[in-house]
Backbone bond lengths (Angstrom), bond angles and torsions (degrees), N, CA, C in turn:
res aa  C-N    CA-C-N  psi(-1)  N-CA   C-N-CA  omega(-1)  CA-C   N-CA-C  phi
1 M - - - 1.327 - - 1.531 118.04 -
2 A 1.241 119.49 133.16 1.454 124.78 -170.22 1.637 107.89 -78.60
3 E 1.255 112.37 139.45 1.458 119.24 179.32 1.565 104.59 -77.74
4 P 1.369 111.66 145.94 1.513 115.18 176.91 1.490 111.50 -62.30
5 R 1.225 117.18 136.96 1.450 121.41 -174.23 1.677 106.78 -75.76
6 R 1.292 113.40 132.44 1.443 119.57 -177.81 1.612 105.82 -95.60
7 P 1.253 114.74 137.89 1.424 115.14 176.50 1.535 115.35 -63.44
8 R 1.273 112.18 142.19 1.400 112.13 179.53 1.506 112.20 -86.22
9 L 1.349 113.36 165.29 1.483 117.97 -179.58 1.505 113.01 -55.68
10 A 1.366 116.03 -41.28 1.418 117.04 -174.18 1.625 110.55 -72.73
11 E 1.334 116.76 -27.88 1.471 118.24 174.81 1.412 110.69 -69.35
12 T 1.393 117.48 -42.15 1.443 121.17 -179.04 1.616 110.28 -69.37
13 L 1.238 114.25 -38.58 1.450 115.81 174.79 1.592 113.92 -66.10
14 R 1.251 115.24 -35.83 1.502 122.15 176.87 1.468 109.39 -63.57
15 G 1.402 115.96 -43.54 1.492 119.28 179.45 1.453 112.36 -67.85
16 A 1.356 116.44 -34.41 1.627 118.04 179.34 1.487 105.50 -67.03
17 I 1.347 116.25 -47.44 1.545 116.93 -174.77 1.492 107.54 -64.93
18 D 1.409 120.41 -39.48 1.461 116.68 179.41 1.537 112.98 -62.45
19 A 1.283 113.89 -42.04 1.513 118.74 175.54 1.549 112.40 -59.30
20 G 1.285 111.43 -44.68 1.583 113.42 178.93 1.491 112.23 -65.98
21 L 1.366 118.54 -35.31 1.422 119.70 176.09 1.483 114.04 -71.30
22 Q 1.265 117.64 -34.13 1.510 121.54 174.00 1.461 111.64 -61.92
23 T 1.360 113.70 -44.38 1.526 118.58 176.73 1.510 110.44 -60.82
24 V 1.330 119.96 -46.19 1.456 123.15 179.21 1.474 110.10 -64.17
25 Q 1.368 122.15 -39.54 1.408 123.28 177.77 1.549 111.23 -63.38
26 T 1.338 113.16 -43.05 1.501 113.68 176.32 1.472 116.87 -61.74
27 R 1.356 114.38 -39.48 1.441 117.21 177.83 1.568 114.19 -66.45
28 L 1.321 115.39 -35.78 1.444 121.70 -177.58 1.621 108.28 -70.88
29 E 1.308 111.46 -35.22 1.564 117.26 174.94 1.521 110.03 -66.67
30 L 1.362 116.28 -36.31 1.461 121.39 179.67 1.609 109.84 -71.54
31 L 1.307 115.03 -36.05 1.483 118.87 173.26 1.478 110.47 -63.53
32 T 1.306 120.35 -47.44 1.481 127.60 179.88 1.522 107.69 -55.35
33 V 1.343 118.81 -51.88 1.453 122.79 -178.10 1.573 107.05 -58.85
34 E 1.344 119.72 -47.81 1.416 120.25 179.91 1.505 115.04 -59.67
35 L 1.256 114.77 -40.91 1.409 121.79 179.71 1.603 110.10 -64.83
36 Q 1.301 115.20 -43.57 1.511 113.39 175.64 1.553 113.68 -68.59
37 E 1.331 116.44 -35.44 1.464 120.05 173.53 1.542 114.27 -60.37
38 E 1.359 116.72 -37.32 1.440 125.29 176.21 1.455 111.80 -70.28
39 K 1.444 117.11 -38.99 1.440 119.05 175.91 1.553 113.17 -62.85
40 L 1.322 112.99 -46.30 1.436 120.60 178.34 1.459 112.49 -57.99
41 R 1.369 118.69 -42.97 1.386 129.78 179.63 1.523 109.39 -58.00
42 L 1.339 111.08 -51.84 1.539 113.66 -175.05 1.550 111.54 -73.86
43 S 1.277 115.58 -27.63 1.464 120.47 176.56 1.587 109.31 -66.18
44 A 1.273 115.78 -44.76 1.487 120.41 173.58 1.478 114.07 -61.59
45 V 1.361 115.22 -44.28 1.495 118.99 179.13 1.405 114.13 -62.42
46 A 1.410 114.91 -44.36 1.448 121.07 175.34 1.515 116.66 -61.22
47 L 1.322 117.10 -44.08 1.452 119.55 171.56 1.455 111.83 -61.02
48 N 1.199 125.39 -43.23 1.393 129.08 -176.08 1.594 111.41 -64.86
49 I 1.328 112.06 -39.20 1.544 121.84 -179.45 1.590 105.31 -66.28
50 V 1.341 114.05 -49.10 1.545 117.15 -173.49 1.485 103.44 -62.81
51 L 1.355 119.86 -51.59 1.407 122.07 -173.47 1.512 114.13 -64.34
52 C 1.320 114.28 -40.18 1.513 118.81 172.87 1.502 110.98 -59.14
53 G 1.300 118.53 -50.27 1.433 123.04 -179.18 1.488 115.02 -58.62
54 L 1.327 112.08 -40.10 1.423 118.27 179.28 1.519 111.55 -63.73
55 L 1.282 113.74 -55.80 1.463 123.74 -173.20 1.565 111.09 -64.87
56 L 1.295 115.98 -42.55 1.506 123.56 175.60 1.546 108.83 -66.22
57 G 1.235 115.77 -41.57 1.566 117.10 -178.70 1.593 104.88 -65.36
58 F 1.288 121.85 -50.25 1.479 116.06 -179.68 1.478 113.93 -62.75
59 G 1.404 116.58 -33.63 1.408 116.92 177.44 1.432 113.81 -67.46
60 L 1.382 117.28 -39.43 1.433 119.21 178.00 1.488 114.01 -68.96
61 V 1.333 118.20 -32.27 1.478 119.26 172.44 1.503 113.80 -62.41
62 F 1.290 114.28 -48.90 1.460 119.30 176.55 1.551 114.40 -62.42
63 L 1.270 115.59 -41.42 1.507 121.97 172.14 1.508 109.07 -55.15
64 L 1.337 121.57 -50.06 1.399 124.68 -177.57 1.499 113.01 -65.83
65 I 1.243 116.10 -40.00 1.515 122.41 177.13 1.575 103.95 -61.52
66 F 1.264 117.95 -52.15 1.495 123.02 -177.31 1.550 108.30 -54.67
67 L 1.374 118.35 -52.38 1.408 118.92 -177.64 1.469 116.55 -63.81
68 T 1.369 114.34 -36.80 1.425 117.58 177.86 1.569 114.46 -68.45
69 V 1.315 112.42 -35.04 1.490 113.93 177.44 1.612 109.58 -72.21
70 L 1.366 114.80 -36.39 1.432 123.27 -176.37 1.549 105.69 -62.60
71 F 1.299 119.68 -45.65 1.449 123.12 -175.83 1.533 116.18 -99.65
72 W 1.323 114.71 17.89 1.445 119.31 -173.35 1.416 115.36 -59.51
73 E 1.280 116.69 -42.77 1.603 123.71 -175.17 1.564 110.07 -71.74
74 E 1.301 114.36 -42.73 1.518 114.63 -172.46 1.573 114.35 -100.34
75 H 1.344 114.09 -53.38 1.485 114.64 -172.26 1.509 110.95 -131.91
76 R 1.365 114.93 62.68 1.481 114.37 178.42 1.417 115.79 -71.18
77 L 1.318 123.38 -30.42 1.411 122.03 178.51 1.588 112.13 -75.34
78 L 1.282 113.80 -31.45 1.476 115.95 175.92 1.521 106.34 -69.18
79 A 1.258 122.52 -44.35 1.396 126.36 -175.06 1.556 109.62 -64.68
80 L 1.371 121.03 -44.11 1.416 121.38 171.14 1.520 115.87 -65.85
81 G 1.311 118.11 -35.06 1.470 122.94 175.12 1.563 113.86 -65.65
82 V 1.247 116.23 -38.00 1.525 121.72 179.20 1.455 108.62 -73.26
83 A 1.375 118.34 -41.67 1.420 122.41 174.91 1.537 114.02 -60.68
84 T 1.292 118.61 -42.12 1.420 125.70 178.72 1.605 109.11 -67.39
85 A 1.163 117.51 -41.57 1.497 123.44 179.25 1.472 107.30 -66.88
86 A 1.290 118.99 -44.91 1.560 119.89 -178.25 1.577 109.46 -65.83
87 C 1.340 117.68 -39.40 1.427 121.05 176.84 1.529 112.47 -63.01
88 L 1.267 117.61 -46.25 1.497 124.64 -178.91 1.558 108.53 -66.42
89 G 1.380 118.05 -41.07 1.423 121.09 175.69 1.466 113.76 -59.99
90 G 1.317 113.82 -46.93 1.492 122.53 179.36 1.521 111.24 -63.79
91 G 1.201 116.73 -39.75 1.510 120.94 175.40 1.519 112.96 -63.59
92 L 1.329 112.65 -47.53 1.525 117.10 178.61 1.611 108.04 -60.76
93 L 1.175 116.40 -43.77 1.545 121.37 -177.52 1.507 105.57 -62.31
94 A 1.325 122.08 -49.67 1.362 121.98 -179.01 1.638 112.74 -63.94
95 A 1.235 113.83 -34.93 1.463 116.26 175.43 1.497 113.56 -64.51
96 T 1.359 114.72 -44.41 1.525 122.11 176.72 1.522 108.48 -59.43
97 N 1.281 117.74 -42.57 1.439 119.99 -177.19 1.525 112.22 -67.01
98 A 1.470 116.68 -38.77 1.358 120.02 -179.97 1.495 110.41 -67.82
99 A 1.390 116.62 -41.36 1.452 119.80 178.96 1.524 114.44 -63.77
100 R 1.252 117.06 -33.11 1.451 120.82 -178.87 1.536 106.33 -72.79
101 E 1.329 117.83 -39.93 1.486 122.75 -178.55 1.617 106.78 -65.90
102 L 1.340 115.47 -40.91 1.510 115.26 174.63 1.410 116.33 -63.74
103 R 1.356 118.56 -36.11 1.450 121.26 -179.05 1.545 109.99 -68.73
104 R 1.356 115.97 -38.00 1.445 120.29 -178.15 1.477 113.55 -61.17
105 G 1.341 115.57 -32.55 1.541 117.70 175.80 1.430 112.12 78.30
106 S 1.323 114.53 175.02 1.478 128.20 -175.58 1.489 108.38 -99.90
107 Q 1.311 116.56 148.79 1.382 123.48 172.31 1.611 114.61 -95.20
108 L 1.246 115.86 25.60 1.466 126.74 -179.77 1.456 110.37 -55.43
109 F 1.311 118.07 125.62 1.476 125.54 177.31 1.558 114.08 71.63
110 A 1.249 115.47 12.37 1.594 116.86 179.31 1.466 108.93 -60.36
111 A 1.376 117.37 -47.26 1.533 116.98 -171.52 1.619 105.41 -70.52
112 S 1.240 119.40 -40.02 1.440 121.98 178.30 1.511 111.86 -58.33
113 L 1.383 116.58 -44.21 1.423 120.62 179.20 1.561 112.07 -62.12
114 A 1.429 110.80 -41.27 1.518 116.69 179.21 1.470 107.99 -61.02
115 E 1.432 117.30 -43.78 1.430 115.65 -174.35 1.546 113.80 -69.15
116 L 1.360 114.16 -34.41 1.518 116.22 173.75 1.504 113.22 -63.89
117 K 1.358 117.43 -35.61 1.395 119.88 179.96 1.577 108.00 -67.40
118 R 1.300 117.21 -44.45 1.518 123.81 172.85 1.506 111.12 -52.72
119 D 1.344 114.67 -43.98 1.531 118.41 178.98 1.526 111.10 -63.18
120 R 1.392 113.30 -46.86 1.552 109.61 179.76 1.458 111.54 -67.46
121 Q 1.309 121.63 -31.33 1.489 119.85 178.48 1.544 112.52 -66.07
122 A 1.401 112.26 -35.59 1.430 115.32 179.77 1.556 110.48 -65.71
123 V 1.362 114.29 -39.31 1.486 123.34 -174.60 1.565 104.55 -66.40
124 Q 1.293 115.14 -43.82 1.558 122.66 -176.23 1.525 106.58 -64.20
125 R 1.363 118.45 -40.36 1.449 121.00 178.13 1.546 114.73 -64.33
126 R 1.406 110.64 -39.61 1.537 114.39 174.61 1.496 113.20 -67.93
127 D 1.301 119.19 -26.51 1.422 121.41 179.13 1.448 110.04 -75.76
128 E 1.332 117.99 -35.64 1.464 120.06 -178.46 1.467 111.58 -78.95
129 D 1.312 119.04 -25.77 1.433 125.93 174.35 1.598 112.78 -73.01
130 A 1.287 112.54 -32.82 1.486 119.02 179.02 1.511 115.21 -67.60
């Protein structure tokens, strides 16, 4: 009766390297997907910001012209002053929101970093068990 063949060191090492490379490949694919998602999100945000600014800008200009013409005879300086204050207030609010969003930062690669942390913990547990 033949003895069961024991795996050689080279085969075991090759299997470990293959498993490690598969893990690295999976993590790189996850990084790529996250980067593409972030690119799409930023593109959509940029498009919406430009469109919003453009349309609100036109709307505000037409509103200011309307109010100035409406109050031209009686309170033209008041109408122009209120319109100016509204524009400056809106601009300051938008700048505050943009600064807050920039300080908050992006969550780019958060899932990949969490997966890599889990991988390291799993390896450490295996080392402790061995």
